[in-house]
C-alpha positions as MATLAB code, in Angstrom:
seq = 'MNNELLAIGGFVVLFALMAVRVPIGVAMGLVGVGGFAGVVGWGPALNLLSQSPIASITDFNLTLIPFFVLMGVLATNSGMSSELFRAGRAWLGGFKGGLGLASVGACGGFAAICGSSVATAATMTKIAYPEMKQAGYSDAAATGIIAAGGTVGILIPPSVVLAIYGFMTETDIGTLFIAGIVPGILAVLMYMLTVRVWYGRQLPAAEPFSLREGLAALRGVWAVGLLFIAVILSIYFGVVTATEAAAMGALITAIIGLVRRRLTMTSLVDSLVEALRTSVSIYVVLIGATLFGYFLAVTQVPQDMTAFLTDLGAGRYGTLVLILLLFLVMGCFLDAMAMIILMIPIVFPVIVELGFDPVWFGIIIVMTVELGLITPPVGMNVYVINSIAQRVSLVTIFRGVLPFVTVDVLRLILLIAFPTIVMFLPNSMN';
ca = [
      57.954 -164.765   32.716;
      60.885 -162.480   33.493;
      59.893 -159.857   36.086;
      61.244 -157.013   33.949;
      59.156 -158.103   30.967;
      56.150 -158.488   33.234;
      56.632 -154.941   34.537;
      56.942 -153.539   31.005;
      53.838 -155.457   29.990;
      52.028 -154.066   33.014;
      52.796 -150.486   31.985;
      51.711 -151.186   28.408;
      48.379 -152.594   29.608;
      47.961 -149.696   32.042;
      48.418 -147.041   29.361;
      46.209 -149.006   26.968;
      43.415 -149.052   29.549;
      43.856 -145.334   30.179;
      43.784 -144.708   26.423;
      40.324 -146.296   26.195;
      39.240 -144.064   29.092;
      39.203 -146.614   31.897;
      39.482 -144.542   35.120;
      43.094 -144.449   36.250;
      42.323 -145.856   39.703;
      40.496 -148.837   38.243;
      43.194 -149.368   35.597;
      45.994 -149.322   38.168;
      44.071 -151.695   40.426;
      43.423 -154.195   37.654;
      47.030 -154.164   36.437;
      48.342 -154.228   40.002;
      46.354 -157.291   41.052;
      46.899 -159.077   37.766;
      50.616 -158.352   37.740;
      51.005 -159.327   41.385;
      49.255 -162.622   40.613;
      51.622 -163.183   37.704;
      54.583 -163.066   40.094;
      53.351 -164.684   43.326;
      50.078 -166.379   42.363;
      46.359 -165.643   42.553;
      45.944 -166.668   46.196;
      48.221 -163.915   47.575;
      46.862 -161.493   44.958;
      43.265 -161.994   46.094;
      44.352 -161.630   49.735;
      46.004 -158.350   48.757;
      42.818 -157.219   47.031;
      40.769 -157.933   50.145;
      43.109 -156.218   52.602;
      44.782 -153.297   50.813;
      41.651 -151.173   50.101;
      40.559 -151.368   53.742;
      44.039 -150.396   54.912;
      44.066 -147.395   52.565;
      40.679 -145.930   53.444;
      41.159 -146.430   57.190;
      44.621 -144.820   57.312;
      44.362 -141.932   59.794;
      46.708 -139.702   57.814;
      44.453 -139.897   54.757;
      41.335 -138.751   56.584;
      42.495 -135.183   56.001;
      41.608 -135.527   52.302;
      37.793 -135.531   52.671;
      38.026 -132.760   55.287;
      40.103 -130.490   53.052;
      37.876 -131.295   50.070;
      34.821 -130.370   52.153;
      36.536 -127.181   53.303;
      37.111 -126.149   49.684;
      33.553 -126.957   48.617;
      32.073 -125.025   51.549;
      34.353 -122.055   50.840;
      33.259 -122.006   47.211;
      29.565 -122.259   48.048;
      29.986 -119.537   50.685;
      31.163 -117.023   48.083;
      34.651 -116.539   49.560;
      36.211 -116.610   46.093;
      34.116 -113.625   44.991;
      35.150 -111.684   48.081;
      38.821 -112.382   47.397;
      38.507 -111.074   43.841;
      36.662 -107.941   44.975;
      39.341 -107.238   47.568;
      42.087 -107.776   45.013;
      40.349 -105.478   42.552;
      39.873 -102.775   45.173;
      43.570 -102.728   46.155;
      45.261 -103.622   42.853;
      42.869 -101.975   40.421;
      44.838  -98.739   40.769;
      47.695 -100.335   38.828;
      47.675 -100.889   35.093;
      46.319 -104.386   34.520;
      44.852 -104.391   38.007;
      42.168 -106.954   37.155;
      44.820 -109.410   36.013;
      46.809 -108.823   39.186;
      43.637 -109.193   41.255;
      42.843 -112.494   39.512;
      46.268 -113.938   40.321;
      46.016 -112.727   43.934;
      42.517 -114.153   44.302;
      43.724 -117.505   42.899;
      46.472 -117.561   45.538;
      44.064 -116.677   48.327;
      41.467 -119.200   47.240;
      44.141 -121.890   46.890;
      44.868 -121.416   50.602;
      41.389 -122.682   51.451;
      40.662 -124.959   48.493;
      43.665 -127.165   47.712;
      42.656 -127.941   44.125;
      44.062 -126.257   41.007;
      41.171 -127.340   38.799;
      38.594 -126.015   41.273;
      40.525 -122.738   41.617;
      40.681 -122.266   37.831;
      37.000 -123.116   37.370;
      35.864 -120.810   40.156;
      37.968 -117.849   39.051;
      36.926 -118.265   35.411;
      33.312 -117.713   36.419;
      34.217 -114.663   38.513;
      37.193 -112.950   36.883;
      36.932 -113.759   33.168;
      33.726 -111.742   32.510;
      35.198 -108.777   34.427;
      38.454 -108.842   32.458;
      36.657 -109.163   29.119;
      34.423 -106.239   29.971;
      37.513 -104.188   30.853;
      39.106 -104.894   27.468;
      41.471 -107.825   28.104;
      42.126 -110.114   25.143;
      40.894 -113.701   25.371;
      44.478 -114.990   25.485;
      45.466 -112.652   28.310;
      42.329 -113.211   30.417;
      42.264 -116.997   30.164;
      46.044 -117.358   30.354;
      46.187 -115.399   33.602;
      43.446 -117.515   35.183;
      44.868 -120.836   33.950;
      48.311 -120.021   35.347;
      46.967 -118.550   38.586;
      44.925 -121.682   39.163;
      48.025 -123.882   39.228;
      49.022 -122.596   42.671;
      46.055 -124.550   44.045;
      48.158 -127.708   44.358;
      51.129 -125.891   45.887;
      49.801 -123.427   48.444;
      48.585 -125.452   51.440;
      46.296 -127.185   52.049;
      47.077 -129.257   48.950;
      45.516 -132.631   48.232;
      48.385 -133.532   45.869;
      50.981 -132.734   48.554;
      48.999 -134.843   51.023;
      49.031 -137.794   48.616;
      52.765 -137.357   48.044;
      53.289 -137.362   51.810;
      51.216 -140.527   52.207;
      53.037 -142.378   49.435;
      56.521 -141.411   50.640;
      55.779 -141.479   54.400;
      56.788 -137.812   54.627;
      55.129 -135.653   57.277;
      52.196 -133.937   55.566;
      52.145 -130.968   57.930;
      55.806 -130.230   57.163;
      55.061 -130.453   53.426;
      52.251 -127.933   53.820;
      54.527 -125.470   55.599;
      57.217 -125.981   52.944;
      54.735 -125.002   50.225;
      53.982 -121.547   51.648;
      57.011 -119.579   50.418;
      57.165 -121.218   46.955;
      53.421 -120.573   46.623;
      53.783 -116.896   47.502;
      56.758 -116.670   45.137;
      54.615 -118.159   42.360;
      51.904 -115.542   42.897;
      54.421 -112.667   42.877;
      56.185 -113.940   39.749;
      52.858 -114.387   37.969;
      51.904 -110.825   38.863;
      55.222 -109.584   37.484;
      54.590 -111.562   34.307;
      51.187 -109.955   33.895;
      52.777 -106.500   33.999;
      55.843 -107.255   31.882;
      54.422 -109.567   29.201;
      50.983 -108.044   28.763;
      51.945 -104.514   29.799;
      51.332 -102.846   26.444;
      47.918 -104.356   25.837;
      46.511 -104.094   29.375;
      43.745 -101.533   29.940;
      44.337  -98.412   31.980;
      44.250  -98.429   35.767;
      41.016  -97.943   37.683;
      40.685  -95.128   40.223;
      41.798  -96.206   43.701;
      39.531  -95.562   46.671;
      40.867  -96.180   50.164;
      37.323  -96.419   51.487;
      36.431  -99.130   48.996;
      39.690 -100.929   49.733;
      39.048 -101.030   53.462;
      35.441 -102.074   52.902;
      36.606 -104.928   50.652;
      39.026 -106.161   53.307;
      36.139 -106.665   55.708;
      34.819 -109.293   53.342;
      37.941 -111.477   53.436;
      38.289 -111.870   57.197;
      36.946 -115.403   56.888;
      39.831 -116.425   54.619;
      42.336 -114.939   57.066;
      40.710 -116.787   59.952;
      40.852 -120.088   58.093;
      44.514 -119.562   57.219;
      45.365 -118.882   60.858;
      43.306 -121.807   62.094;
      44.729 -124.332   59.643;
      48.256 -123.331   58.646;
      49.534 -121.533   61.729;
      48.180 -124.238   64.018;
      50.187 -126.796   62.027;
      53.294 -124.589   62.016;
      53.307 -124.134   65.787;
      52.585 -127.811   66.393;
      49.210 -127.197   68.031;
      47.447 -129.792   65.877;
      48.316 -132.401   63.285;
      47.488 -131.872   59.624;
      44.484 -134.198   59.927;
      43.142 -132.347   62.976;
      43.681 -129.019   61.193;
      41.693 -130.294   58.199;
      38.745 -131.286   60.398;
      38.897 -127.968   62.227;
      39.069 -126.041   58.943;
      36.009 -127.795   57.537;
      34.042 -127.144   60.733;
      35.019 -123.456   60.894;
      34.161 -122.959   57.208;
      30.713 -124.458   57.746;
      30.102 -122.313   60.836;
      31.207 -119.141   59.037;
      28.954 -119.918   56.070;
      25.945 -120.562   58.301;
      26.528 -117.530   60.549;
      26.919 -115.216   57.535;
      23.846 -116.834   55.966;
      25.838 -117.801   52.893;
      24.962 -121.439   53.512;
      21.542 -122.934   54.127;
      20.913 -126.417   55.422;
      20.110 -127.452   51.852;
      23.359 -126.053   50.435;
      25.254 -127.568   53.372;
      23.895 -131.008   52.518;
      24.692 -130.423   48.838;
      28.249 -129.491   49.816;
      28.603 -132.680   51.832;
      27.408 -134.760   48.876;
      29.789 -132.993   46.470;
      32.715 -133.430   48.848;
      31.823 -137.105   49.290;
      31.839 -137.720   45.535;
      35.189 -135.996   45.088;
      36.731 -137.799   48.058;
      35.531 -141.205   46.847;
      37.095 -140.600   43.430;
      40.399 -139.712   45.102;
      40.277 -142.808   47.309;
      39.625 -145.028   44.287;
      42.794 -143.665   42.697;
      44.741 -144.170   45.932;
      43.558 -147.778   46.290;
      44.526 -148.479   42.696;
      47.917 -146.854   43.265;
      48.532 -148.981   46.350;
      47.739 -152.187   44.466;
      49.916 -151.101   41.566;
      52.692 -150.258   44.017;
      52.721 -153.815   45.332;
      53.070 -155.061   41.759;
      56.037 -152.748   41.197;
      57.599 -153.881   44.457;
      57.511 -157.602   43.633;
      58.942 -156.947   40.156;
      61.659 -154.780   41.759;
      61.096 -151.905   39.316;
      62.030 -149.191   41.887;
      65.278 -150.981   42.731;
      66.131 -151.478   39.059;
      65.333 -147.848   38.265;
      67.508 -146.679   41.147;
      70.419 -148.792   39.934;
      69.957 -147.656   36.320;
      69.851 -143.917   37.076;
      72.658 -143.949   39.612;
      74.875 -145.937   37.229;
      74.471 -143.353   34.469;
      77.125 -141.204   36.085;
      75.083 -138.018   35.617;
      75.617 -136.920   39.214;
      72.973 -135.915   41.771;
      71.625 -132.910   39.943;
      71.985 -134.446   36.493;
      69.840 -137.370   37.623;
      67.342 -134.972   39.195;
      67.055 -133.088   35.904;
      66.389 -136.367   34.067;
      63.596 -137.194   36.523;
      62.030 -133.743   36.165;
      62.223 -133.944   32.373;
      60.405 -137.270   32.570;
      57.646 -135.629   34.606;
      57.453 -132.717   32.153;
      56.974 -135.095   29.231;
      54.357 -137.146   31.100;
      52.617 -133.918   32.073;
      51.653 -133.516   28.437;
      49.493 -136.644   28.705;
      48.535 -137.180   32.375;
      47.006 -134.964   35.048;
      48.877 -133.972   38.207;
      47.485 -136.613   40.552;
      47.986 -139.389   38.000;
      51.637 -138.440   37.589;
      52.296 -138.336   41.322;
      50.573 -141.642   41.985;
      52.098 -143.445   39.027;
      55.678 -142.203   39.145;
      56.547 -141.446   42.789;
      56.883 -145.141   43.804;
      59.418 -145.507   40.993;
      61.533 -142.351   41.325;
      61.381 -141.720   45.075;
      63.889 -144.472   45.945;
      66.276 -142.779   43.506;
      65.839 -139.462   45.298;
      66.529 -141.076   48.665;
      69.599 -142.842   47.276;
      70.928 -139.519   45.964;
      70.460 -137.878   49.358;
      67.862 -135.241   48.468;
      65.478 -134.049   51.178;
      62.023 -135.676   50.697;
      60.226 -132.485   51.760;
      62.199 -130.338   49.310;
      61.683 -132.870   46.516;
      57.950 -132.943   47.230;
      57.692 -129.207   46.547;
      59.907 -129.441   43.469;
      57.928 -132.308   41.974;
      54.570 -130.622   42.665;
      55.872 -127.482   40.934;
      56.882 -129.674   38.004;
      53.476 -131.322   37.681;
      51.949 -127.816   37.863;
      53.317 -127.315   34.363;
      51.263 -130.275   33.195;
      48.104 -128.370   34.153;
      48.782 -125.697   31.520;
      50.774 -127.487   28.809;
      49.298 -129.213   25.742;
      47.772 -131.536   24.879;
      46.113 -132.426   28.213;
      46.468 -129.245   30.376;
      43.536 -129.777   32.749;
      43.210 -126.112   33.749;
      43.010 -125.127   30.087;
      40.229 -127.622   29.361;
      38.298 -126.581   32.466;
      38.454 -122.926   31.428;
      37.446 -123.849   27.873;
      34.404 -125.742   29.199;
      33.228 -122.545   30.925;
      34.388 -119.895   28.419;
      33.378 -122.039   25.456;
      33.813 -119.396   22.770;
      37.545 -119.170   23.548;
      39.522 -121.796   21.632;
      42.012 -124.118   23.283;
      44.771 -122.711   21.057;
      44.047 -119.212   22.341;
      44.211 -120.314   25.967;
      47.450 -122.256   25.442;
      48.928 -119.185   23.757;
      47.936 -117.116   26.758;
      49.696 -119.376   29.264;
      52.974 -119.546   27.321;
      54.722 -116.729   29.239;
      53.682 -118.264   32.555;
      55.173 -121.631   31.546;
      58.483 -119.834   30.973;
      58.256 -118.225   34.409;
      57.440 -121.594   36.017;
      60.613 -123.086   34.555;
      62.662 -120.158   35.880;
      61.086 -120.548   39.334;
      61.847 -124.256   39.306;
      65.507 -123.564   38.497;
      65.645 -120.969   41.279;
      64.352 -123.366   43.941;
      66.665 -126.147   42.794;
      69.652 -123.795   42.974;
      68.603 -122.376   46.362;
      66.797 -125.109   48.354;
      66.835 -122.884   51.458;
      63.924 -120.954   49.940;
      61.823 -124.079   50.394;
      63.293 -125.409   53.617;
      63.783 -122.438   55.938;
      60.168 -122.418   57.154;
      60.002 -126.199   57.806;
      63.390 -126.044   59.527;
      62.086 -123.332   61.847;
      59.098 -125.388   63.051;
      58.997 -126.323   66.708;
];
């Protein structure tokens, strides 16, 4: 069979398996091995199946994933998210719509120690949504703010999605983390501005500001500041690698939780089990992606895609726009990790051929898949919030995130037009 037809057939089977709810990692693995066998035979395919999973799970660079997952779980179970919201409310409550601003700020702070958008949205829905409803926020405003704020979880380091992108493209993960800082802060600030401008007329009045309460609230977030310094600044100054920083962050989070008596030995064990389950699910997807990548390689899909896009004559930025539009469309049907794992092996050679910086493109593409977390029909953050705030309809939540989608597009255009915003911190690393 022609390799191109085999590749097309592989994608058809893959999407068919996903449509009947076969886990994406398993689906990619099955299609990858079967497609590889169709090109080179079952002997090499079975050898690949026996060797590739071991190579993936023993890769040193990927060991940061379970450590960062554990760090996020421990931070959640230690109540750090609640402390971030209380601090945000104490300092921003004096502004009109202060609870909305505090929710966005708390999402940004929690993202810096969690690395998962879905976990950030779920955690903040439990904490911030009841407070905003009690204060008089509409369902659309309250859930929209949380859904959008949660998306920064995959951009502000540490980010599991950025780590996977780095692994798949052989881009330094520590540099990617540093590159995500400024765009992440920019996202938080633009979301806060959107809260004031878009919902300004319907937001409740400001709460009285108390300097004493503000200072008292800051004492509760010292742990988050310590973790940020230990993990991010140590990577920036070259003291440790990203993997070492992940291990250190998980250890420090556990120690803080135990010392503050927020964690017991029972909850510590429960956190380890939860982190193990999450990490295993991620590794299954990565193994499937690796097997599927070998199938794409032998059918020469990346090379054919590179030739096709570069021959269109759309220019560097025209081709980039086409790639981002493709991700935006796929974001309506796939979650962020699925998009990265499925599409990066195909489009990354095009990006390299066009001369774009892999670090810069990593941030741009993660910002693009962020939109998939809050756009219909699959928006994962929206469904997670709906599962917690069950009386709020999906339509209401999607209506609430609409202004933030517009702001995300504007931010994406800004960072494409001015790549220095992304690159000046990585370029200043020792």
